[in-house]
N, C-alpha and C positions, 0 to 999 in steps of 0.2 A: 320595264320596272326598274326600281334603283338598285343600288349596289348592296351586296349581302356579305356577310363573314361567316366562313365555316372553320371552325376552330377544333382542334383535338390535340391528343399528344402524338397520334399518327406515328406511333413506334412499332413496327413501320407502317408507312402508307400501303394500303392493299387495295385490291381490286374492289372491294366492297366501299372503300373511301372514294375510289375514282368513279363509281356509280353515283354516289351521293353528289359529288361535285359535277358530274354531266347532268344531272336531272335539275340541279340548281341553275345551270347556265342556260337551260331552256327557260327558265323564268325571269331571271336577273340579268340586267346589263352587265354587271361584273361582281365576281366574287373574290374577297380576300381569303385565302387559305392560310390560317395561323397555325403555326406549329407551337403549341402552348406547353407550358410545365404544368404537370398534374403531381401536386405533393403526394398524393395517395398511391402513386405508382413509380415503381423503379425503372427509369428508362434505359433502354439498351443504347440507343443513339442520342447524341446531344441535339439540342433543338436546332442549331444551325445545319447540322448535317442532315436532318429530317427535312428541313426546308428544301435543300439541295436535291435529295432524293424525289420529294414531291415534284419539284420543278421538272426534273429528269423524266419522271414517270409521265408528265403530261407533254413533254417535247425533248425526246433524247437527241434531237439535232443540234443542240447547242451544249457546249461544256459548261455546265453551271458550276464546277468547281474552280473556274478561272475567274468566276464574277463574285460580287460582294451582294448580299440581300439588301433590301427587298428585291424580289426577282419578278419581272413583268413578263409572263408568259403569254405569248400572243397579245391579242387586244382586250380581253376579258377577264383575264386572271392574274392576281397578283399574290406571290407566295412570300411568307415572310415568317420570322420566329418571335415570340413573346413571353416575357417573363411575367409580365403583370397579368391583371384581370382582363377577360375577353370583353367583358361589359364596358370596361374603360377604354379599351382599343377601338370598341364600336363607337362610342362617344367622341373619341379623339379624331375619328376618320369619317364623322357624320354620317355613320351607317346604323340603320334601325331595324335590320332583318338579320337574324342569327339562323344558320342552317344546322340541322342536326339530322343524324342517321339513326333509325331504330331497326333493330333486329328482333326484339322479344318484348315481352310484356315488361320483363324487368328493366330494359332499357327505357321504357315509357315511365316507369315509377321514377327512375333517376332523373331523367329529363323534365318531369313535372316538378320535382323538387328544385332542380337547377333554374327552372324558369322563374320561380318566385324569388330566387335568390339574386338572379340577374335584374329582376324588376326593381328590386330594392336599391340597387346600385344605379341603373339606367332605366327609368320606367318607359322610355320610348323604344326599348329593344324588344322586337316581338320575335318568337321562335317560330320556324318552319320545319316541319318533320317530314323527311323522306323515307318511306318504308323500304326496306331491304327485299330484293327478289328472292325467290326461294332458291336459287341456284348459287346465291351467295350467302345464304343463312349462316354457314360454318365458317365464313371467311374473315375471321377477326384477326387483330394483332396478336393475340394469344395463340390462335391456331398456327399463325405463320412461324412464330417463335418455336413452337413445339414441333413442326415437321421440317423446318429448314435445314439443308444439308443431309437429310435422309435420302439414301441412295434409291429406294423404291417408290418413292412420292414423286407422282407425275404432275401434281399441280400444287404449287405452294401457296400461290395467292398474292404474290409480291413481285416486283420487278427484280431483275437479277442484281442490278446495282445494289438494292436494298438487302439481297440475299448475301452478297459478298461482303458488305460492311458488317452484316450481323455475323457472319462467320469469321470475321477479322481476317478476311482473305483480300484478293487483289480487286480493288474497285474497277479498274480499267477493263478488267476481264468481263465484270458485270456490264459494263457499258457496251462492250463488243457484243454480247449475246442479245441485249436488248435492241441494239441497232439491227442485228441479223433479224431478229423476230419483226420489228416494226417494218424493216424493208422488204419481208416476205409476206406482207398482209395479203397480196393479191396473187401470191403463187399459184393457187389452185382455183383461180376464177374460171379458168378454161382448162379443165383437166378430166380426163376419161377414167381415172383411178378411184374416184370417190373420196379423195382425201380433202381435209379442210384444216383451217388454222388450227385446231385443237390438236390434231395429230402432229403438226409441226411444233407446237408449243410443248407437248408432252416429250417428244424426242429431245428438244432443246434442255428441257428441265433435267431429263436424266443424264444427258452428256455433261451439263453443268454440275450437278452434284457429284458425277464420277471424277471429274477433274478436280473439284475441291478436296475430294477423299484423297486422291493419288499424288497431288502436288501441293504439298502443304506449305511450300515456301517459294516465292520467286524474288530474286535479288532485286535489290533497289534500282540498279542499273538498268536492268531489263524494264522495270515497270516505268521508269523515265522514258526510256526509248520507245516503248509501247505507247505511252501516253501521248509522245510527240507524233507518232503514226496516226493515232486516232484524231488528235487535234487537227492534223494537216487533213485528214479525211473530211472531217466535219467543215472546215473552213472551204474546201474545194467542192463539196457535194451537199452540205447541210441544207441551205436553204432551198435549193434545187429540189432534192428528194423530198423534203417536207410538202411541197406544192404538189410535185407530180404524183406522188403516191396518194394524196388526199384528193386531189382535183380529177386526175386522169387514171387513177387506179393502175399505176405503173408499177411493174415488176422488174427493179434494177438489178438484174442477175450479175452484170459484171462488177458492179459496186459491192454485192453480197460477197463474191468470190474473193474481192479485195480484203473485205472484214474476216473472212476466214483465213486467209493468208498472213494477216496481222496477228491473228489468235495463235495461229500454228507456230510462227516465228517466236511469239512470246513463250509459248509452254516449252518448246523443244530446248529452251537454254538451260533449264534446270530439272527437266524431267529425265528419269532413267527408263528408257524405253526396253521393252522385251525384246526378245530375239525375233528377228524378222521385219522390225520396225525401224526404219532409218531415217524419218523425218517427222516434223510436228503434224504435217498433213495426213501421213498414213496412221500416226498415232491417235488424231481426233477421229477418223474414220473407223479405227478398231474399236474404239470405245463407244461409238454412235449405235443407237438401234435403228432398224429399219422405220420408215414412216408407216403408220398405222399396221396394217396386216399385209403389206405389200413387201416387194423386194426393192423399194426405192430408198435410195440412200439420201442423208440430209443434204449432201452435196455432191457434185460431180469431181472426182478426184484429179481427173486431168486438168480441168479448168482452174481449180484452186491451185494446183501445182504450178501451173503456168502464172498465175497471179503472184505466187510465193516466190517464184524465181526472179519476177520482175522486181518485186519488193526488196530483194536481197542485191540487187545491181548496185 
């Protein structure tokens, strides 16, 4: 089928938004994701920042902060920001299908009125509605803004990059957490402990929130150095990991250890360690919860420490 446009404030992009996009990609040849400005809403993130967050959420193996929009993500998605009317954007790009997500009857009423407004501007623009699954009914941008940074919340509903930016924290740390999570997609495919991706995601979320609470500031020089490490990692491994994880269900343990090492090196520069903690690796492990109800740790301390020593050479 033809191209479509999926527009919204996406402040921030949530797992609910991702579900709508994935559903649209099953029907349409391509989807333009447009981070639009809603005059009725006070946005937390700027439209161009939101566009980068969206592109990152779809494909974290590219540093979208080094590129300029519009972003072509894979073969079927274009991500951009728009200050004008979505109906005008659709007309300018020869698009006649608008994607919307519905979570409630109140959403339907709003979309019903919006449909006729768009028809008055662009009569060729038809609306396709995607209904939200029950497990994501709560996952609105408002929910994410309410719970982000809360130490006890195990599922925020947005990528770590989005969370870092919302907290006005270190964006590159969010990138590292997102890369670790995506690279660990198949960690428990063959596992006798009955753990799954949810156990890992919850553990990562609790650690991220704990770090954001304890390390309020990281110097600019450390952020620049860490960004260079991540940039090098993506250039050396990004394309390969994207394909191997998707096509071969690969679990890149060595690369994940390297990401943990980069994170440990970053936080230890400005952290004040408690007694008995002498490195960023030990500090991360001390803040981490065990996976699920097991005694299994987020990572192997010896393996990550070896990667950490190699990084510092």
